[in-house]
Each structure stands twice: as structure tokens, then as C-alpha cells.
C-alpha positions in Angstrom: 0.0 0.0 0.0 2.7 2.5 1.0 4.8 1.6 -2.0 1.8 2.4 -4.2 1.4 5.8 -2.5 5.0 6.7 -2.5 5.1 8.3 -6.0 2.2 10.6 -5.0 4.2 11.9 -2.1 7.0 12.6 -4.5 4.6 14.5 -6.8 3.2 16.4 -3.8 6.6 17.3 -2.6 7.6 18.6 -6.0 4.4 20.7 -6.2 5.1 22.3 -2.8 8.6 23.2 -3.9 7.3 24.7 -7.2 4.7 26.8 -5.3 7.4 28.0 -2.9 9.2 29.6 -5.9 6.0 31.4 -6.9 4.9 32.9 -3.5 5.6 36.6 -2.7 6.8 36.4 1.0 9.7 34.8 2.7 7.3 33.3 5.3 5.2 31.5 2.7 8.4 30.4 0.9 9.6 28.7 4.1 6.3 27.0 4.9 5.9 25.5 1.4 9.5 24.4 1.5 8.9 22.7 4.8 5.8 20.9 3.5 7.8 19.8 0.5 10.6 18.5 2.7 8.1 16.5 4.9 6.5 14.9 1.8 10.0 14.0 0.4 11.0 12.5 3.7 7.9 10.2 3.7 8.7 9.4 0.1 12.3 8.5 0.9 11.5 6.4 3.9 9.0 4.3 2.0 11.4 3.7 -0.9 14.5 3.5 1.2 16.0 6.4 -0.7 18.6 7.4 1.9 20.3 10.2 -0.1 16.9 11.9 -0.6 16.1 11.3 3.1 19.3 12.8 4.3 19.1 15.9 2.0 15.5 16.7 3.0 16.1 16.2 6.7 18.9 18.7 6.5 16.7 21.1 4.5 13.8 20.6 6.9 16.1 21.6 9.8 17.2 24.7 8.0 13.6 25.7 7.1 12.4 25.1 10.7 15.3 27.2 12.0 14.3 30.1 9.8 10.6 29.8 10.6 11.4 30.0 14.3 13.6 33.0 13.6 10.9 34.8 11.6 8.2 34.2 14.3 10.5 35.3 17.1 11.8 38.4 15.3 10.6 41.6 16.8 9.7 44.3 14.2 9.0 48.0 14.8 5.6 49.2 13.6 4.5 52.8 13.6 1.5 54.7 12.2 1.9 58.1 10.6 -0.9 60.3 9.4 -0.6 62.3 6.2 -2.6 64.8 4.2 -2.2 63.3 0.7 -0.1 65.8 -1.2 3.3 64.7 0.1 5.9 64.1 -2.6 7.1 60.7 -1.1 3.5 59.5 -0.9 2.8 60.4 -4.5 5.9 58.6 -5.7 4.8 55.5 -3.6 1.4 55.5 -5.2 2.8 55.9 -8.7 5.4 53.2 -8.2 2.8 50.7 -7.0 -0.1 51.9 -9.2 -0.5 48.8 -11.2 -0.6 46.5 -8.2 -3.0 48.9 -6.3 -5.4 48.6 -9.3 -5.6 44.9 -8.7 -7.1 45.4 -5.3 -8.6 48.9 -5.5 -9.5 49.5 -9.2 -11.6 52.6 -8.3 -9.0 54.3 -6.3 -7.8 57.8 -7.3 -5.2 59.8 -5.5 -7.7 62.7 -5.4 -9.7 60.7 -3.0 -7.1 61.3 -0.3 -8.1 64.9 0.2 -10.2 65.4 3.4 -10.0 61.7 4.3 -8.5 59.8 7.2 -5.1 58.9 5.8 -2.2 57.1 7.4 0.7 54.9 6.5 2.1 52.0 8.4 5.9 52.1 8.8 7.5 48.7 9.3 11.2 48.8 10.4 11.4 52.4 8.9 10.0 51.2 5.6 6.5 52.2 4.2 4.6 48.9 4.3 1.0 50.1 3.9 -1.1 53.1 2.9 -4.6 53.4 4.4 -7.3 55.9 3.5 -11.0 56.0 4.5 -14.0 58.2 4.4 -15.5 58.8 7.8 -19.3 59.0 8.1 -21.4 60.7 10.8 -22.6 57.2 11.9 -19.0 56.1 12.8 -18.2 54.1 9.7 -14.8 54.2 8.1 -15.4 53.4 4.4 -12.1 52.2 3.1 -10.9 53.7 -0.2 -7.5 52.2 0.0 -5.7 49.8 2.3 -2.7 48.7 0.2 0.1 46.6 1.6 3.4 46.0 -0.3 3.7 42.4 -1.4 6.7 41.8 0.8 4.7 42.5 3.9 1.5 40.6 3.2 1.8 38.3 6.2 -1.2 39.7 8.1 1.0 41.5 10.6 0.2 44.9 9.1 -3.5 44.2 9.3 -3.2 43.0 12.9 -1.3 46.2 13.7 -4.0 48.4 12.2 -7.2 46.7 13.4 -6.0 45.3 16.8 -2.9 47.2 18.2 -4.1 50.6 16.9 -7.7 50.0 17.9 -7.5 53.0 20.3 -6.4 55.2 17.5 -9.4 54.2 15.4 -11.8 54.7 18.3 -10.3 58.1 19.0 -11.2 59.0 15.4 -14.8 58.2 16.2 -14.8 55.0 14.2 -17.2 52.2 15.1 -17.0 50.1 12.0 -14.5 49.5 9.2 -16.4 49.0 6.0 -15.2 47.7 2.6 -18.1 48.4 0.1 -16.5 46.9 -3.0 -14.2 43.9 -2.9 -13.5 42.1 -6.1 -10.1 40.5 -5.5 -10.2 36.9 -4.0 -6.9 37.4 -2.2 -8.3 40.6 -0.6 -11.4 38.7 0.5 -9.2 36.1 2.1 -7.3 38.8 4.0 -10.5 40.4 5.2 -11.9 37.1 6.5 -8.6 36.4 8.4 -8.9 39.9 9.9 -12.4 39.1 11.2 -14.5 41.0 8.7 -18.0 39.7 8.0 -19.9 39.9 4.8 -23.0 42.0 5.2 -25.5 43.8 2.9 -23.3 46.9 2.7 -20.0 45.0 2.2 -17.3 43.5 4.4 -17.6 44.9 7.9 -15.6 44.8 11.1 -16.8 46.3 14.4 -14.1 48.2 16.4 
């Protein structure tokens, strides 16, 4: 039975390693590599392929080491408000315009005027730009919440919606609302962050 299944573990391991080369964050890269190593180890044990076993045990050890290092690493996050006409901000929006359009196709830089705007700084690097329209009812209707690919590991979202909750409350915000969400990856992010699909879009109570 195990001999019959062994090739499938080999195919699965290869698939994980291919996906690892396609993902956009170091964390995902390490996780897919780890899963590939585990599948290859099972494959090698069943077929008594000791060179494959030895190689993947070593690689698994390396990947686990770096995963532990990533999760233990302490990063500095900060939140800085802005008006919308700053030169650095405009260059940021221009540089990432194509990727922003994948998540917020209706966004225009002119929407920043008079809105609640802030950026999340991660280890002194701009990781996220956030802009929302505040309503009298206490809703923050999100016009833009763009995170650079390198930092899409949910830490920025947790920082905004959890660690900076007092900041949001101080601004009179009761709910964060995304009215139009068309990107599947964005929907996944919102669900992980605790947003719920309602009649007026994805909503999270603060």
C-alpha cells in the first residue's frame, strides 16, 4: 500500500517546492519548502532512498530554524498620518499603481483629500497606505488599504485593526467597511482579519 502511494508523495513534494518559488513572501516560501521536505522524507522512507532522506532532513532543519527565527523576530511598527499631497506618498502611489489597481481599481489619489489617511511604517519602511472616508454614523469606508507584497503576512492588518484600535476609536470609528471587494486574495485577507460579509460590504466592528 505504502509503495503504491510513494510516487504521489514525490509529486506532492515537487508541487510544494514549485509553489514555494512562486509565492511573494519569505514566510510562505519557508512554509511551502517545509511541507515539501516532509513529503519528500515520507517518500524517501517508503522507498529507502537514503540520499533523498538525508538531503531533506537537512533542508527541513534549515527551514524550521528560519521559521522559528521569523516568528521570534521583533519588528518595529508605527503609524503616521498624512494629508495626501506629500511628494514621497505620490511617488509611492505611482510606483505601485498597477498592483494597487488589482485590489482597489476605483482608487484615485484625489480621494485622499479630506479623508482619514495614514501609513504603516515597518522597520522604517513604508509597508502600507490606508485611506478611508469617515461618516457621521461612525463608519470608516475604506478607499485604500494597500500593503506592499513583501509585507503581506497579516502583521500589518493586525497592527491596524488590533494594536491601533484605540487610535481608530479616538477618530470616532465604530466600524470599518469595505463596500466593493472584487479580489479573491483581498477577500481572504478580510476574513482572516475578522471581517464579516453584510449587505453593505465587508464589515468589522471596532
